[in-house]
PAMI-858874 format. One line per field, with one value per residue (C-alpha): residue number from 0; residue in one letter; chain; z, y negated, x. Coordinates in Angstrom, 1 decimal, always signed. Each point is the difference from the previous one (the first is absolute). Last residue first. Example, Ala and Ser with C-alpha at 12.3 -4.5 7.8 and 13.67 -1.06 7.14 Angstrom:
2
resi: (1 / 0)
resn: (S / A)
chain: (A / A)
w: (+7.1 / +0.7)
v: (+1.1 / +3.4)
u: (+13.7 / -1.4)
END
This chain:
112
resi: (111 / 110 / 109 / 108 / 107 / 106 / 105 / 104 / 103 / 102 / 101 / 100 / 99 / 98 / 97 / 96 / 95 / 94 / 93 / 92 / 91 / 90 / 89 / 88 / 87 / 86 / 85 / 84 / 83 / 82 / 81 / 80 / 79 / 78 / 77 / 76 / 75 / 74 / 73 / 72 / 71 / 70 / 69 / 68 / 67 / 66 / 65 / 64 / 63 / 62 / 61 / 60 / 59 / 58 / 57 / 56 / 55 / 54 / 53 / 52 / 51 / 50 / 49 / 48 / 47 / 46 / 45 / 44 / 43 / 42 / 41 / 40 / 39 / 38 / 37 / 36 / 35 / 34 / 33 / 32 / 31 / 30 / 29 / 28 / 27 / 26 / 25 / 24 / 23 / 22 / 21 / 20 / 19 / 18 / 17 / 16 / 15 / 14 / 13 / 12 / 11 / 10 / 9 / 8 / 7 / 6 / 5 / 4 / 3 / 2 / 1 / 0)
resn: (K / K / E / E / A / N / K / A / I / L / F / A / I / F / L / G / A / G / G / F / F / L / A / S / A / F / Y / A / P / E / E / Q / I / S / T / Y / T / E / L / L / S / G / I / F / L / G / F / G / I / G / A / L / L / L / A / W / K / V / I / G / Y / S / N / P / R / R / E / T / M / F / D / K / P / S / V / G / K / E / I / M / A / M / R / E / R / N / R / A / S / V / I / V / Y / V / V / G / F / I / A / A / F / V / V / L / P / I / L / I / D / E / A / M)
chain: (A / A / A / A / A / A / A / A / A / A / A / A / A / A / A / A / A / A / A / A / A / A / A / A / A / A / A / A / A / A / A / A / A / A / A / A / A / A / A / A / A / A / A / A / A / A / A / A / A / A / A / A / A / A / A / A / A / A / A / A / A / A / A / A / A / A / A / A / A / A / A / A / A / A / A / A / A / A / A / A / A / A / A / A / A / A / A / A / A / A / A / A / A / A / A / A / A / A / A / A / A / A / A / A / A / A / A / A / A / A / A / A)
w: (+34.3 / +0.3 / -2.4 / -2.4 / -0.4 / -0.4 / -2.6 / -1.7 / -0.5 / -0.9 / -3.0 / -1.1 / +0.2 / -2.4 / -2.2 / -0.4 / -0.6 / -2.4 / -1.7 / +0.8 / -2.2 / -2.4 / -0.7 / -0.3 / -2.0 / -2.5 / -0.3 / -0.2 / -2.5 / -2.3 / -0.3 / -0.4 / +3.1 / -0.6 / +2.9 / +0.8 / -2.2 / -0.1 / +3.6 / +1.1 / -2.2 / +1.9 / +3.0 / -0.6 / -1.5 / +3.3 / +2.0 / -2.0 / +0.4 / +3.5 / +0.5 / -2.2 / +2.6 / +3.3 / -0.8 / -1.5 / +3.6 / +2.3 / -1.7 / +0.2 / +3.9 / +1.3 / -1.6 / +1.8 / +1.1 / -1.9 / +1.7 / -1.7 / -1.7 / +0.3 / +2.3 / -2.4 / -2.2 / +2.3 / -0.4 / -0.3 / -3.0 / -2.3 / +1.0 / -0.5 / -3.6 / -1.0 / +1.6 / -1.7 / -3.6 / +0.4 / +0.7 / -3.2 / -1.8 / +1.0 / -1.0 / -3.5 / -0.6 / +0.9 / -2.3 / -2.8 / +0.0 / -0.1 / -2.8 / -2.0 / +0.1 / -0.8 / -3.0 / -1.0 / +0.0 / -2.0 / -2.5 / -1.0 / -0.5 / -1.5 / -2.8 / -1.4)
v: (+47.8 / -3.1 / -1.8 / +3.0 / -0.8 / -3.8 / +0.8 / +2.5 / -2.5 / -3.1 / +2.3 / +0.3 / -3.1 / -1.2 / +3.0 / -1.6 / -3.2 / +1.0 / +1.7 / -3.0 / -2.1 / +1.9 / +0.7 / -3.8 / -0.6 / +2.3 / -0.7 / -3.2 / -0.2 / +2.2 / -1.6 / -4.0 / -2.4 / -1.9 / +0.8 / +1.5 / +3.7 / +0.5 / -0.7 / +2.0 / +2.9 / -0.5 / +0.1 / +3.5 / +0.6 / -1.1 / +2.6 / +3.2 / -1.1 / -0.4 / +3.3 / +1.8 / -1.8 / +0.6 / +3.7 / +0.6 / -1.6 / +1.7 / +3.4 / -0.7 / -0.8 / +3.4 / -0.2 / +3.1 / -0.8 / +1.2 / +1.3 / -1.0 / +2.2 / -0.1 / +2.9 / +2.2 / -0.5 / +2.2 / -1.1 / +3.1 / -2.3 / +2.4 / -0.5 / -3.6 / +0.1 / +2.9 / -2.9 / -2.7 / +2.1 / +1.0 / -2.9 / -1.2 / +2.4 / -0.7 / -3.7 / +0.5 / +2.5 / -2.1 / -2.8 / +2.0 / +1.6 / -3.7 / -1.1 / +3.1 / -0.3 / -3.9 / +0.7 / +3.3 / -2.5 / -2.7 / +2.7 / +1.4 / -2.8 / -2.1 / +2.7 / -1.3)
u: (-5.6 / -2.1 / +2.4 / +0.2 / -3.8 / +0.3 / +2.4 / -2.2 / -2.8 / +2.3 / +1.1 / -3.2 / -0.9 / +2.7 / -1.0 / -3.4 / +1.2 / +2.3 / -2.5 / -2.6 / +2.4 / +0.9 / -3.8 / -0.5 / +2.8 / -0.7 / -3.7 / +0.0 / +2.9 / -1.6 / -3.2 / +0.4 / -0.8 / -2.7 / -1.9 / -3.3 / +0.5 / +3.9 / +0.5 / -3.0 / +1.8 / +3.4 / -1.7 / -1.5 / +3.6 / +1.6 / -2.4 / +0.6 / +3.9 / -0.3 / -2.1 / +3.1 / +2.6 / -2.0 / -0.8 / +3.8 / +1.4 / -2.4 / +0.6 / +3.7 / -0.4 / +1.0 / +3.2 / +1.9 / +3.7 / +2.8 / +3.0 / +3.0 / +2.3 / +3.2 / +0.7 / -2.3 / +2.9 / +2.4 / +3.2 / +3.3 / +1.6 / -1.2 / -3.5 / +0.2 / +1.5 / -2.5 / -3.0 / +1.5 / +0.1 / -3.8 / -0.7 / +1.6 / -1.6 / -3.3 / +0.3 / +1.5 / -2.3 / -2.9 / +1.4 / +0.7 / -3.6 / -1.2 / +1.8 / -0.5 / -3.6 / +0.2 / +2.4 / -2.4 / -3.6 / +2.3 / +1.2 / -3.3 / -2.0 / +3.0 / +0.4 / -3.7)
END
């Protein structure tokens, strides 16, 4: 009974602790930089907009969907068991979708 309450509290405390340590360390680092007369903005790199993020997600999800379809076909028409067929094909085609998204982004960057 006590575990039902204790486990979520410990997980929440751990997540809060990690976030607090990261935020306080970043604040101390910036304060040390300001004390030495260095602007923290000098060390920030300029972010390039990722215009191919939606293509990456679209091809990943389409690949997973296609993989699940292929897994269904493998399970129905072969002697492969259900779980390996679904998981292997979903991961394979999801990875293939990410690779295709990488090639599209790489070709577009080379054209620029």
